A tleap script that builds the chain and sets N, CA, C and O, in Angstrom:
source leaprc.protein.ff14SB
mol = sequence {
  NMET THR ASN LEU SER PRO SER ASP LYS ASN
  TYR GLN TYR SER ILE GLN PRO TYR LEU ASP
  SER SER LYS VAL THR ASP THR SER VAL TYR
  ALA PHE ASN SER ASN ILE LYS SER ALA PHE
  LEU LEU LYS TYR ARG ASN LEU ILE GLN PHE
  LYS ASN GLN LYS LEU LEU ILE VAL ASP LYS
  ALA MET PRO ASP ASN PRO SER GLY THR LYS
  LEU ASN VAL GLY TYR ILE TYR LEU THR GLY
  ASN SER HIE VAL SER LEU LYS LYS LEU GLY
  ALA CYS VAL ILE TYR SER LYS LEU PHE ILE
  ASP GLY SER ASN SER ALA SER TYR ILE SER
  ASP ILE THR GLN GLN ALA LYS ALA LEU GLN
  ILE ASN TYR TYR ILE LEU LYS GLY ASN LYS
  SER LEU THR LEU ALA SER CASN
}
set mol.1.N position { 0.948 -1.490 -0.166 }
set mol.1.CA position { 0.108 -0.123 0.095 }
set mol.1.C position { 0.936 1.085 0.004 }
set mol.1.O position { 1.989 1.202 0.631 }
set mol.2.N position { 0.514 1.879 -0.688 }
set mol.2.CA position { 1.326 3.428 -1.015 }
set mol.2.C position { 0.561 4.402 -1.345 }
set mol.2.O position { -0.602 4.141 -1.654 }
set mol.3.N position { 1.086 5.921 -1.362 }
set mol.3.CA position { 0.463 6.885 -1.484 }
set mol.3.C position { 1.028 7.290 -3.010 }
set mol.3.O position { 0.570 8.242 -3.642 }
set mol.4.N position { 1.936 6.546 -3.426 }
set mol.4.CA position { 2.824 6.634 -4.657 }
set mol.4.C position { 2.304 5.870 -5.629 }
set mol.4.O position { 1.686 4.834 -5.382 }
set mol.5.N position { 2.530 6.360 -6.918 }
set mol.5.CA position { 2.041 5.550 -8.116 }
set mol.5.C position { 3.647 4.756 -8.637 }
set mol.5.O position { 4.664 5.443 -8.549 }
set mol.6.N position { 3.722 3.665 -9.030 }
set mol.6.CA position { 4.869 2.755 -9.628 }
set mol.6.C position { 5.457 4.002 -10.268 }
set mol.6.O position { 6.525 4.378 -9.785 }
set mol.7.N position { 4.948 4.709 -11.272 }
set mol.7.CA position { 6.044 5.621 -12.108 }
set mol.7.C position { 6.487 6.867 -11.112 }
set mol.7.O position { 7.300 7.667 -11.574 }
set mol.8.N position { 6.069 7.040 -9.975 }
set mol.8.CA position { 6.571 7.976 -9.396 }
set mol.8.C position { 8.212 7.954 -8.890 }
set mol.8.O position { 8.519 6.956 -8.238 }
set mol.9.N position { 9.071 8.758 -9.082 }
set mol.9.CA position { 10.655 8.515 -8.741 }
set mol.9.C position { 10.948 8.302 -7.382 }
set mol.9.O position { 12.080 7.873 -7.160 }
set mol.10.N position { 10.119 8.518 -6.300 }
set mol.10.CA position { 10.290 7.974 -4.952 }
set mol.10.C position { 9.959 6.393 -4.895 }
set mol.10.O position { 10.549 5.474 -4.327 }
set mol.11.N position { 8.847 6.419 -5.661 }
set mol.11.CA position { 8.495 4.606 -5.475 }
set mol.11.C position { 9.736 3.838 -5.963 }
set mol.11.O position { 10.145 2.890 -5.294 }
set mol.12.N position { 10.430 4.253 -7.246 }
set mol.12.CA position { 11.476 3.849 -7.681 }
set mol.12.C position { 12.726 4.087 -6.923 }
set mol.12.O position { 13.683 3.397 -7.272 }
set mol.13.N position { 12.851 4.667 -6.252 }
set mol.13.CA position { 14.005 4.895 -5.938 }
set mol.13.C position { 13.643 3.971 -4.382 }
set mol.13.O position { 14.550 3.231 -4.001 }
set mol.14.N position { 12.437 4.023 -3.583 }
set mol.14.CA position { 12.403 3.649 -2.004 }
set mol.14.C position { 11.732 2.150 -2.440 }
set mol.14.O position { 12.395 1.194 -2.037 }
set mol.15.N position { 10.947 1.937 -2.932 }
set mol.15.CA position { 9.973 0.553 -3.254 }
set mol.15.C position { 10.707 -0.659 -3.948 }
set mol.15.O position { 11.158 -1.734 -3.552 }
set mol.16.N position { 10.606 0.156 -5.466 }
set mol.16.CA position { 11.127 -0.930 -6.388 }
set mol.16.C position { 12.349 -1.520 -6.047 }
set mol.16.O position { 12.470 -2.597 -6.631 }
set mol.17.N position { 13.269 -1.253 -5.359 }
set mol.17.CA position { 14.541 -1.782 -5.308 }
set mol.17.C position { 14.376 -3.096 -4.246 }
set mol.17.O position { 14.989 -4.163 -4.286 }
set mol.18.N position { 13.383 -2.673 -3.326 }
set mol.18.CA position { 13.061 -3.509 -2.466 }
set mol.18.C position { 12.556 -4.612 -2.945 }
set mol.18.O position { 13.068 -5.590 -2.401 }
set mol.19.N position { 11.758 -4.881 -3.744 }
set mol.19.CA position { 10.739 -5.613 -4.611 }
set mol.19.C position { 11.652 -6.154 -5.411 }
set mol.19.O position { 11.601 -7.373 -5.246 }
set mol.20.N position { 12.525 -5.845 -6.255 }
set mol.20.CA position { 13.557 -6.303 -6.885 }
set mol.20.C position { 14.316 -7.449 -6.058 }
set mol.20.O position { 14.223 -8.633 -6.383 }
set mol.21.N position { 15.050 -7.022 -5.000 }
set mol.21.CA position { 15.997 -7.391 -4.073 }
set mol.21.C position { 15.237 -8.944 -3.388 }
set mol.21.O position { 15.808 -9.926 -2.914 }
set mol.22.N position { 13.821 -8.683 -3.564 }
set mol.22.CA position { 13.048 -9.997 -2.651 }
set mol.22.C position { 12.838 -10.739 -3.844 }
set mol.22.O position { 12.826 -11.941 -3.575 }
set mol.23.N position { 12.645 -10.483 -5.208 }
set mol.23.CA position { 12.314 -10.972 -6.541 }
set mol.23.C position { 10.955 -11.265 -6.579 }
set mol.23.O position { 10.426 -12.266 -7.062 }
set mol.24.N position { 10.235 -9.955 -5.825 }
set mol.24.CA position { 8.769 -10.006 -6.266 }
set mol.24.C position { 8.637 -9.323 -7.636 }
set mol.24.O position { 9.198 -8.251 -7.864 }
set mol.25.N position { 7.824 -10.017 -8.616 }
set mol.25.CA position { 7.224 -9.519 -9.919 }
set mol.25.C position { 5.724 -9.475 -9.852 }
set mol.25.O position { 5.162 -8.532 -10.411 }
set mol.26.N position { 5.015 -10.386 -9.233 }
set mol.26.CA position { 3.565 -9.872 -9.375 }
set mol.26.C position { 3.098 -8.904 -8.075 }
set mol.26.O position { 3.090 -9.343 -6.925 }
set mol.27.N position { 2.771 -7.740 -8.367 }
set mol.27.CA position { 2.263 -6.861 -7.239 }
set mol.27.C position { 1.037 -6.399 -7.660 }
set mol.27.O position { 0.868 -6.411 -8.880 }
set mol.28.N position { 0.041 -5.951 -6.899 }
set mol.28.CA position { -0.655 -4.847 -7.076 }
set mol.28.C position { -0.481 -3.278 -6.266 }
set mol.28.O position { 0.263 -3.207 -5.288 }
set mol.29.N position { -0.891 -2.606 -6.538 }
set mol.29.CA position { -0.825 -1.531 -5.684 }
set mol.29.C position { -2.497 -0.668 -5.349 }
set mol.29.O position { -3.396 -0.177 -6.033 }
set mol.30.N position { -2.239 -0.841 -4.092 }
set mol.30.CA position { -3.374 -0.141 -3.708 }
set mol.30.C position { -3.265 1.419 -3.307 }
set mol.30.O position { -2.245 1.820 -2.747 }
set mol.31.N position { -4.358 2.313 -3.609 }
set mol.31.CA position { -4.263 3.692 -3.030 }
set mol.31.C position { -4.510 3.390 -1.229 }
set mol.31.O position { -5.254 2.614 -0.629 }
set mol.32.N position { -3.784 4.124 -0.896 }
set mol.32.CA position { -3.817 4.153 0.871 }
set mol.32.C position { -5.151 4.555 1.102 }
set mol.32.O position { -5.723 3.844 1.929 }
set mol.33.N position { -5.826 5.478 0.625 }
set mol.33.CA position { -7.159 5.643 0.883 }
set mol.33.C position { -8.580 4.868 0.758 }
set mol.33.O position { -9.716 5.211 1.088 }
set mol.34.N position { -8.090 3.724 0.170 }
set mol.34.CA position { -9.336 2.534 -0.280 }
set mol.34.C position { -9.538 1.432 0.501 }
set mol.34.O position { -8.573 0.841 0.986 }
set mol.35.N position { -10.636 1.082 0.684 }
set mol.35.CA position { -10.879 0.048 1.256 }
set mol.35.C position { -10.776 -1.450 0.296 }
set mol.35.O position { -11.198 -1.559 -0.856 }
set mol.36.N position { -10.118 -2.513 1.085 }
set mol.36.CA position { -9.432 -3.460 0.485 }
set mol.36.C position { -10.045 -4.948 1.264 }
set mol.36.O position { -10.192 -5.042 2.482 }
set mol.37.N position { -10.339 -5.994 0.323 }
set mol.37.CA position { -10.921 -7.007 0.998 }
set mol.37.C position { -10.233 -8.074 0.091 }
set mol.37.O position { -10.566 -8.108 -1.094 }
set mol.38.N position { -9.210 -9.030 0.607 }
set mol.38.CA position { -8.982 -9.866 -0.431 }
set mol.38.C position { -8.151 -11.427 0.543 }
set mol.38.O position { -8.241 -11.338 1.767 }
set mol.39.N position { -7.644 -12.318 0.155 }
set mol.39.CA position { -7.657 -13.814 0.598 }
set mol.39.C position { -6.441 -13.560 1.925 }
set mol.39.O position { -6.366 -14.153 3.001 }
set mol.40.N position { -5.562 -12.451 1.369 }
set mol.40.CA position { -4.870 -12.187 2.433 }
set mol.40.C position { -4.356 -10.403 2.938 }
set mol.40.O position { -3.379 -10.113 3.627 }
set mol.41.N position { -5.271 -9.541 2.392 }
set mol.41.CA position { -5.112 -8.336 2.674 }
set mol.41.C position { -6.878 -7.676 3.243 }
set mol.41.O position { -7.913 -7.739 2.581 }
set mol.42.N position { -6.752 -7.252 4.245 }
set mol.42.CA position { -8.229 -6.562 4.697 }
set mol.42.C position { -7.800 -4.950 5.270 }
set mol.42.O position { -7.123 -4.728 6.273 }
set mol.43.N position { -8.242 -4.174 4.576 }
set mol.43.CA position { -8.253 -2.560 5.189 }
set mol.43.C position { -9.469 -1.753 4.882 }
set mol.43.O position { -9.905 -1.267 3.839 }
set mol.44.N position { -9.931 -1.767 6.276 }
set mol.44.CA position { -11.213 -1.010 6.308 }
set mol.44.C position { -10.881 0.393 7.244 }
set mol.44.O position { -10.190 0.405 8.262 }
set mol.45.N position { -11.508 1.472 6.667 }
set mol.45.CA position { -10.868 2.932 7.080 }
set mol.45.C position { -9.466 2.921 7.824 }
set mol.45.O position { -8.522 2.679 7.073 }
set mol.46.N position { -9.190 3.111 8.990 }
set mol.46.CA position { -7.892 2.952 9.473 }
set mol.46.C position { -6.869 2.064 9.965 }
set mol.46.O position { -5.800 2.230 10.552 }
set mol.47.N position { -7.570 0.998 9.516 }
set mol.47.CA position { -7.224 -0.479 10.208 }
set mol.47.C position { -6.989 -1.615 8.991 }
set mol.47.O position { -7.808 -2.214 8.294 }
set mol.48.N position { -5.405 -1.658 9.039 }
set mol.48.CA position { -5.071 -2.692 7.969 }
set mol.48.C position { -4.597 -4.219 8.480 }
set mol.48.O position { -3.588 -4.391 9.164 }
set mol.49.N position { -5.356 -5.141 8.102 }
set mol.49.CA position { -4.567 -6.488 8.590 }
set mol.49.C position { -4.170 -7.192 7.315 }
set mol.49.O position { -4.878 -7.378 6.326 }
set mol.50.N position { -2.707 -7.608 7.542 }
set mol.50.CA position { -2.138 -8.530 6.273 }
set mol.50.C position { -1.761 -9.830 7.145 }
set mol.50.O position { -0.946 -9.736 8.063 }
set mol.51.N position { -2.385 -11.042 6.821 }
set mol.51.CA position { -2.109 -12.029 7.590 }
set mol.51.C position { -2.391 -11.726 9.134 }
set mol.51.O position { -3.223 -10.972 9.640 }
set mol.52.N position { -1.701 -12.322 9.556 }
set mol.52.CA position { -1.580 -11.924 11.175 }
set mol.52.C position { -1.290 -10.314 11.904 }
set mol.52.O position { -1.639 -9.989 13.039 }
set mol.53.N position { -0.650 -9.555 11.028 }
set mol.53.CA position { -0.156 -8.523 11.597 }
set mol.53.C position { -1.212 -7.192 11.528 }
set mol.53.O position { -1.910 -7.226 10.515 }
set mol.54.N position { -1.377 -6.407 12.124 }
set mol.54.CA position { -2.327 -5.508 12.345 }
set mol.54.C position { -1.586 -4.328 12.417 }
set mol.54.O position { -0.455 -4.296 12.903 }
set mol.55.N position { -2.397 -2.967 11.774 }
set mol.55.CA position { -1.792 -1.900 11.971 }
set mol.55.C position { -2.935 -0.724 11.912 }
set mol.55.O position { -3.860 -0.687 11.101 }
set mol.56.N position { -2.714 0.059 12.765 }
set mol.56.CA position { -3.951 1.151 12.847 }
set mol.56.C position { -2.937 2.688 12.698 }
set mol.56.O position { -2.072 3.293 13.331 }
set mol.57.N position { -3.770 2.807 11.336 }
set mol.57.CA position { -3.447 4.338 11.088 }
set mol.57.C position { -3.915 5.157 12.015 }
set mol.57.O position { -5.064 4.993 12.426 }
set mol.58.N position { -3.096 6.201 12.517 }
set mol.58.CA position { -3.551 6.960 13.604 }
set mol.58.C position { -3.716 8.542 13.007 }
set mol.58.O position { -2.656 9.141 13.190 }
set mol.59.N position { -4.754 9.407 12.335 }
set mol.59.CA position { -4.494 10.408 11.690 }
set mol.59.C position { -5.278 11.576 12.311 }
set mol.59.O position { -5.881 11.524 13.383 }
set mol.60.N position { -5.187 12.638 11.492 }
set mol.60.CA position { -6.716 13.415 12.207 }
set mol.60.C position { -7.974 13.269 11.821 }
set mol.60.O position { -8.840 13.910 12.416 }
set mol.61.N position { -8.307 12.442 10.800 }
set mol.61.CA position { -9.682 11.616 10.584 }
set mol.61.C position { -10.232 10.905 11.060 }
set mol.61.O position { -11.395 10.516 10.953 }
set mol.62.N position { -9.094 10.546 11.901 }
set mol.62.CA position { -9.722 9.035 12.888 }
set mol.62.C position { -10.676 9.588 13.805 }
set mol.62.O position { -10.336 10.686 14.247 }
set mol.63.N position { -11.838 9.116 14.243 }
set mol.63.CA position { -12.663 8.978 15.036 }
set mol.63.C position { -12.280 8.454 16.344 }
set mol.63.O position { -11.230 7.829 16.493 }
set mol.64.N position { -13.156 8.704 17.367 }
set mol.64.CA position { -12.622 8.476 18.765 }
set mol.64.C position { -13.347 7.188 18.697 }
set mol.64.O position { -14.272 6.964 17.916 }
set mol.65.N position { -12.793 6.223 19.700 }
set mol.65.CA position { -13.464 4.963 20.067 }
set mol.65.C position { -14.979 5.022 20.775 }
set mol.65.O position { -15.029 5.180 21.995 }
set mol.66.N position { -16.124 4.902 20.060 }
set mol.66.CA position { -17.208 5.292 20.614 }
set mol.66.C position { -17.571 3.986 21.469 }
set mol.66.O position { -17.995 4.101 22.619 }
set mol.67.N position { -17.357 2.528 20.754 }
set mol.67.CA position { -17.565 1.016 21.344 }
set mol.67.C position { -17.159 1.358 22.760 }
set mol.67.O position { -18.158 1.329 23.480 }
set mol.68.N position { -15.935 1.706 23.498 }
set mol.68.CA position { -15.387 1.429 24.905 }
set mol.68.C position { -14.604 0.128 24.633 }
set mol.68.O position { -13.804 -0.183 25.515 }
set mol.69.N position { -14.673 -0.456 23.862 }
set mol.69.CA position { -13.967 -1.714 23.809 }
set mol.69.C position { -12.583 -1.475 23.333 }
set mol.69.O position { -12.421 -0.458 22.657 }
set mol.70.N position { -11.179 -2.513 23.652 }
set mol.70.CA position { -10.467 -1.990 23.283 }
set mol.70.C position { -9.462 -2.610 22.424 }
set mol.70.O position { -8.871 -3.613 22.825 }
set mol.71.N position { -9.185 -2.043 21.143 }
set mol.71.CA position { -8.751 -2.770 20.097 }
set mol.71.C position { -7.192 -3.260 20.239 }
set mol.71.O position { -6.215 -2.637 20.655 }
set mol.72.N position { -7.314 -4.667 19.721 }
set mol.72.CA position { -5.711 -4.943 19.686 }
set mol.72.C position { -5.283 -5.191 18.759 }
set mol.72.O position { -5.696 -6.099 18.037 }
set mol.73.N position { -3.987 -4.187 18.426 }
set mol.73.CA position { -3.302 -4.566 16.866 }
set mol.73.C position { -2.057 -4.527 17.584 }
set mol.73.O position { -1.793 -4.245 18.753 }
set mol.74.N position { -1.187 -4.966 16.362 }
set mol.74.CA position { 0.217 -4.797 16.557 }
set mol.74.C position { 1.242 -3.582 16.878 }
set mol.74.O position { 2.220 -3.383 17.598 }
set mol.75.N position { 0.418 -2.853 15.887 }
set mol.75.CA position { 1.377 -1.268 15.917 }
set mol.75.C position { 0.479 -0.153 15.176 }
set mol.75.O position { -0.445 -0.157 14.363 }
set mol.76.N position { 1.231 0.799 15.876 }
set mol.76.CA position { 0.337 2.261 15.690 }
set mol.76.C position { 1.202 2.816 14.618 }
set mol.76.O position { 2.406 2.561 14.596 }
set mol.77.N position { 0.531 3.692 13.579 }
set mol.77.CA position { 1.097 4.270 12.501 }
set mol.77.C position { 0.689 5.635 12.650 }
set mol.77.O position { -0.413 5.910 12.177 }
set mol.78.N position { 1.477 6.740 13.324 }
set mol.78.CA position { 0.971 8.110 13.606 }
set mol.78.C position { 1.373 8.997 12.390 }
set mol.78.O position { 2.504 8.957 11.906 }
set mol.79.N position { 0.290 9.870 11.888 }
set mol.79.CA position { 0.557 10.366 10.614 }
set mol.79.C position { 0.334 11.860 10.914 }
set mol.79.O position { 0.038 12.278 12.034 }
set mol.80.N position { 0.508 12.668 9.767 }
set mol.80.CA position { -0.482 14.024 9.674 }
set mol.80.C position { -0.401 15.099 11.124 }
set mol.80.O position { -1.261 15.969 11.262 }
set mol.81.N position { 0.502 14.957 11.952 }
set mol.81.CA position { -0.028 15.690 13.185 }
set mol.81.C position { -0.838 15.662 13.657 }
set mol.81.O position { -1.396 16.756 13.746 }
set mol.82.N position { -1.571 14.429 14.340 }
set mol.82.CA position { -2.704 14.245 14.254 }
set mol.82.C position { -3.041 14.657 16.312 }
set mol.82.O position { -4.033 14.299 16.945 }
set mol.83.N position { -2.222 15.211 16.681 }
set mol.83.CA position { -1.995 15.292 17.947 }
set mol.83.C position { -3.001 14.892 18.950 }
set mol.83.O position { -3.907 15.487 19.534 }
set mol.84.N position { -2.449 13.447 18.956 }
set mol.84.CA position { -3.359 12.667 20.002 }
set mol.84.C position { -2.498 12.625 21.449 }
set mol.84.O position { -1.455 13.278 21.426 }
set mol.85.N position { -2.724 12.134 22.336 }
set mol.85.CA position { -2.509 11.784 23.525 }
set mol.85.C position { -2.170 10.846 23.613 }
set mol.85.O position { -3.185 10.162 23.737 }
set mol.86.N position { -0.909 9.914 23.655 }
set mol.86.CA position { -0.724 8.563 23.729 }
set mol.86.C position { -1.443 7.708 24.925 }
set mol.86.O position { -1.511 6.486 24.786 }
set mol.87.N position { -1.952 8.293 26.033 }
set mol.87.CA position { -2.192 8.120 27.329 }
set mol.87.C position { -3.822 7.684 27.028 }
set mol.87.O position { -4.392 6.671 27.434 }
set mol.88.N position { -4.359 8.738 26.218 }
set mol.88.CA position { -5.772 8.432 25.704 }
set mol.88.C position { -5.708 7.484 24.753 }
set mol.88.O position { -6.604 6.653 24.902 }
set mol.89.N position { -4.686 7.185 23.420 }
set mol.89.CA position { -4.935 6.052 22.820 }
set mol.89.C position { -4.381 5.044 23.585 }
set mol.89.O position { -4.658 3.906 23.207 }
set mol.90.N position { -3.770 5.138 24.425 }
set mol.90.CA position { -3.744 3.496 25.328 }
set mol.90.C position { -4.790 3.119 26.143 }
set mol.90.O position { -4.795 2.206 26.969 }
set mol.91.N position { -5.777 3.972 25.822 }
set mol.91.CA position { -7.137 3.787 26.679 }
set mol.91.C position { -7.849 3.037 25.608 }
set mol.91.O position { -8.900 2.643 26.113 }
set mol.92.N position { -7.768 2.640 24.321 }
set mol.92.CA position { -8.494 2.086 23.468 }
set mol.92.C position { -8.267 1.446 22.599 }
set mol.92.O position { -9.066 0.971 21.792 }
set mol.93.N position { -6.421 1.272 22.660 }
set mol.93.CA position { -5.833 0.084 21.602 }
set mol.93.C position { -4.665 -0.222 22.512 }
set mol.93.O position { -4.045 0.646 23.125 }
set mol.94.N position { -4.462 -1.246 22.548 }
set mol.94.CA position { -3.420 -2.117 22.476 }
set mol.94.C position { -2.545 -2.406 21.476 }
set mol.94.O position { -2.954 -2.854 20.404 }
set mol.95.N position { -1.299 -2.191 21.705 }
set mol.95.CA position { 0.000 -2.058 20.424 }
set mol.95.C position { 1.027 -2.682 21.000 }
set mol.95.O position { 0.917 -3.001 22.184 }
set mol.96.N position { 2.248 -2.983 20.261 }
set mol.96.CA position { 3.742 -3.096 20.947 }
set mol.96.C position { 4.576 -2.120 20.297 }
set mol.96.O position { 5.677 -1.842 20.772 }
set mol.97.N position { 4.039 -1.447 19.000 }
set mol.97.CA position { 5.026 -0.533 18.530 }
set mol.97.C position { 4.212 0.632 18.215 }
set mol.97.O position { 3.010 0.759 17.983 }
set mol.98.N position { 5.263 1.513 18.273 }
set mol.98.CA position { 4.342 3.176 17.450 }
set mol.98.C position { 5.169 3.715 16.602 }
set mol.98.O position { 6.145 4.364 16.978 }
set mol.99.N position { 4.837 3.483 15.185 }
set mol.99.CA position { 5.697 4.073 14.024 }
set mol.99.C position { 5.121 5.683 14.185 }
set mol.99.O position { 3.969 5.888 14.569 }
set mol.100.N position { 5.998 6.721 13.869 }
set mol.100.CA position { 5.753 8.138 13.655 }
set mol.100.C position { 6.653 8.378 12.263 }
set mol.100.O position { 7.861 8.249 12.065 }
set mol.101.N position { 5.729 8.719 11.524 }
set mol.101.CA position { 6.139 8.881 10.161 }
set mol.101.C position { 6.844 10.209 9.951 }
set mol.101.O position { 7.101 10.990 10.867 }
set mol.102.N position { 7.143 10.408 8.637 }
set mol.102.CA position { 7.709 11.501 8.142 }
set mol.102.C position { 6.998 12.894 8.021 }
set mol.102.O position { 7.473 14.026 8.117 }
set mol.103.N position { 5.845 12.514 7.805 }
set mol.103.CA position { 4.845 13.942 7.490 }
set mol.103.C position { 4.469 14.479 8.996 }
set mol.103.O position { 3.511 15.251 9.040 }
set mol.104.N position { 5.144 14.142 10.286 }
set mol.104.CA position { 4.761 14.661 11.048 }
set mol.104.C position { 5.853 16.003 11.474 }
set mol.104.O position { 7.003 15.900 11.049 }
set mol.105.N position { 5.543 17.075 12.190 }
set mol.105.CA position { 6.482 18.034 11.907 }
set mol.105.C position { 7.398 17.995 13.482 }
set mol.105.O position { 6.999 17.518 14.545 }
set mol.106.N position { 8.606 18.602 13.223 }
set mol.106.CA position { 9.398 18.194 13.980 }
set mol.106.C position { 9.119 17.919 15.494 }
set mol.106.O position { 9.425 16.952 16.192 }
set mol.107.N position { 8.277 19.351 15.856 }
set mol.107.CA position { 7.988 19.715 17.262 }
set mol.107.C position { 6.962 18.607 17.753 }
set mol.107.O position { 7.077 18.057 18.849 }
set mol.108.N position { 6.051 18.355 16.939 }
set mol.108.CA position { 5.326 17.111 17.059 }
set mol.108.C position { 6.025 15.911 17.494 }
set mol.108.O position { 5.675 15.380 18.548 }
set mol.109.N position { 6.900 15.461 16.855 }
set mol.109.CA position { 7.598 14.331 17.059 }
set mol.109.C position { 8.454 14.524 18.184 }
set mol.109.O position { 8.806 13.559 18.863 }
set mol.110.N position { 8.842 15.764 18.455 }
set mol.110.CA position { 9.777 15.597 19.952 }
set mol.110.C position { 8.441 15.823 20.852 }
set mol.110.O position { 8.774 15.658 22.026 }
set mol.111.N position { 7.397 16.060 20.780 }
set mol.111.CA position { 6.041 16.025 21.689 }
set mol.111.C position { 5.567 14.317 21.747 }
set mol.111.O position { 5.457 13.628 22.761 }
set mol.112.N position { 5.396 14.018 20.700 }
set mol.112.CA position { 5.045 12.563 20.920 }
set mol.112.C position { 6.505 11.566 21.243 }
set mol.112.O position { 6.269 10.528 21.861 }
set mol.113.N position { 7.461 11.736 20.995 }
set mol.113.CA position { 8.568 10.851 21.566 }
set mol.113.C position { 8.514 11.126 22.984 }
set mol.113.O position { 8.331 10.102 23.642 }
set mol.114.N position { 8.624 12.268 23.712 }
set mol.114.CA position { 8.502 12.401 25.331 }
set mol.114.C position { 7.207 11.853 25.739 }
set mol.114.O position { 7.227 11.240 26.806 }
set mol.115.N position { 6.392 11.916 25.294 }
set mol.115.CA position { 5.077 11.025 25.905 }
set mol.115.C position { 5.690 9.453 25.599 }
set mol.115.O position { 5.688 8.754 26.612 }
set mol.116.N position { 6.059 8.983 24.729 }
set mol.116.CA position { 6.397 7.585 24.594 }
set mol.116.C position { 7.675 7.347 25.527 }
set mol.116.O position { 7.881 6.162 25.789 }
set mol.117.N position { 8.184 7.876 25.838 }
set mol.117.CA position { 9.308 7.712 26.887 }
set mol.117.C position { 8.557 7.616 28.125 }
set mol.117.O position { 8.801 6.582 28.747 }
set mol.118.N position { 7.942 8.186 28.516 }
set mol.118.CA position { 7.258 8.690 30.040 }
set mol.118.C position { 6.481 7.462 30.200 }
set mol.118.O position { 6.286 6.954 31.305 }
set mol.119.N position { 5.961 6.902 28.914 }
set mol.119.CA position { 4.882 5.485 29.235 }
set mol.119.C position { 5.692 4.580 29.070 }
set mol.119.O position { 5.218 3.464 29.281 }
set mol.120.N position { 6.861 4.615 28.739 }
set mol.120.CA position { 7.903 3.347 28.057 }
set mol.120.C position { 6.991 2.442 27.169 }
set mol.120.O position { 6.732 1.246 27.304 }
set mol.121.N position { 6.513 3.468 26.086 }
set mol.121.CA position { 6.319 3.039 24.684 }
set mol.121.C position { 7.333 2.738 23.653 }
set mol.121.O position { 7.993 3.720 23.311 }
set mol.122.N position { 7.667 1.427 22.976 }
set mol.122.CA position { 8.252 1.356 22.235 }
set mol.122.C position { 8.116 1.793 20.854 }
set mol.122.O position { 7.214 1.219 20.243 }
set mol.123.N position { 8.811 2.703 20.175 }
set mol.123.CA position { 8.627 3.661 19.286 }
set mol.123.C position { 9.810 3.485 17.756 }
set mol.123.O position { 10.951 3.024 17.738 }
set mol.124.N position { 9.072 3.987 16.741 }
set mol.124.CA position { 10.562 4.118 15.753 }
set mol.124.C position { 10.008 5.186 14.637 }
set mol.124.O position { 9.162 4.988 13.765 }
set mol.125.N position { 10.671 6.259 14.903 }
set mol.125.CA position { 10.655 7.371 14.161 }
set mol.125.C position { 11.098 7.138 12.585 }
set mol.125.O position { 12.292 7.038 12.304 }
set mol.126.N position { 10.059 7.058 11.562 }
set mol.126.CA position { 10.383 6.799 10.229 }
set mol.126.C position { 11.127 8.152 9.183 }
set mol.126.O position { 11.553 8.079 8.030 }
set mol.127.N position { 11.053 9.471 10.236 }
set mol.127.CA position { 11.744 10.644 9.208 }
set mol.127.C position { 13.063 10.342 8.315 }
set mol.127.O position { 14.095 9.748 8.629 }
set mol.128.N position { 12.782 10.790 7.421 }
set mol.128.CA position { 13.807 10.358 6.305 }
set mol.128.C position { 13.660 9.132 5.884 }
set mol.128.O position { 14.444 8.833 4.984 }
set mol.129.N position { 12.889 8.267 6.235 }
set mol.129.CA position { 12.645 6.926 5.349 }
set mol.129.C position { 11.423 6.712 4.736 }
set mol.129.O position { 10.387 6.629 5.397 }
set mol.130.N position { 11.451 6.623 3.623 }
set mol.130.CA position { 10.129 6.249 2.833 }
set mol.130.C position { 8.986 4.894 2.780 }
set mol.130.O position { 7.963 4.647 2.142 }
set mol.131.N position { 9.649 4.331 3.635 }
set mol.131.CA position { 8.588 3.020 3.651 }
set mol.131.C position { 8.697 2.561 4.983 }
set mol.131.O position { 9.378 3.080 5.868 }
set mol.132.N position { 7.838 1.352 5.091 }
set mol.132.CA position { 7.744 0.718 6.451 }
set mol.132.C position { 7.646 -0.616 6.130 }
set mol.132.O position { 6.751 -1.095 5.434 }
set mol.133.N position { 8.663 -1.289 6.688 }
set mol.133.CA position { 8.464 -3.144 6.170 }
set mol.133.C position { 8.238 -3.692 7.657 }
set mol.133.O position { 8.890 -3.385 8.654 }
set mol.134.N position { 7.034 -4.678 7.556 }
set mol.134.CA position { 6.852 -5.805 8.421 }
set mol.134.C position { 6.923 -6.954 8.012 }
set mol.134.O position { 6.515 -7.126 6.863 }
set mol.135.N position { 7.446 -8.141 8.758 }
set mol.135.CA position { 7.320 -9.280 8.410 }
set mol.135.C position { 5.887 -9.822 8.672 }
set mol.135.O position { 5.241 -9.243 9.546 }
set mol.136.N position { 5.282 -10.927 7.979 }
set mol.136.CA position { 4.123 -11.665 8.493 }
set mol.136.C position { 4.044 -12.708 8.573 }
set mol.136.O position { 3.089 -13.335 8.114 }
set mol.137.N position { 5.232 -13.342 9.310 }
set mol.137.CA position { 4.627 -14.952 9.332 }
set mol.137.C position { 3.863 -15.617 9.204 }
set mol.137.O position { 4.052 -16.819 9.392 }
savepdb mol mol.pdb
quit
């Protein structure tokens, strides 16, 4: 899933070399904002599941959790300066790692990493990286 087209130079520089080195020849590119349901991939709004891996995209458009039940995902992908409180997020989502993408401002990244450290949350900053690759054993 990407917000880049295969003809985009960033796709050619960041994604295509990985596909080539992994000998991946059959690909499907899905728009990041589309809902997808296939035998191995499910994406509905901000939740993505590929086999046994779940990732929740937290952005400004993500609604609060009205059901009151905790969502169990492996990863949170924080994007677009969503200004979420990690403490509040932890009240409705169980996750093991927080990814902070490069679209967030430097001041927001600083603020969110301070929150993560205080709450002992495992995080990774993607600033300068164009992709996130997770294994799906």
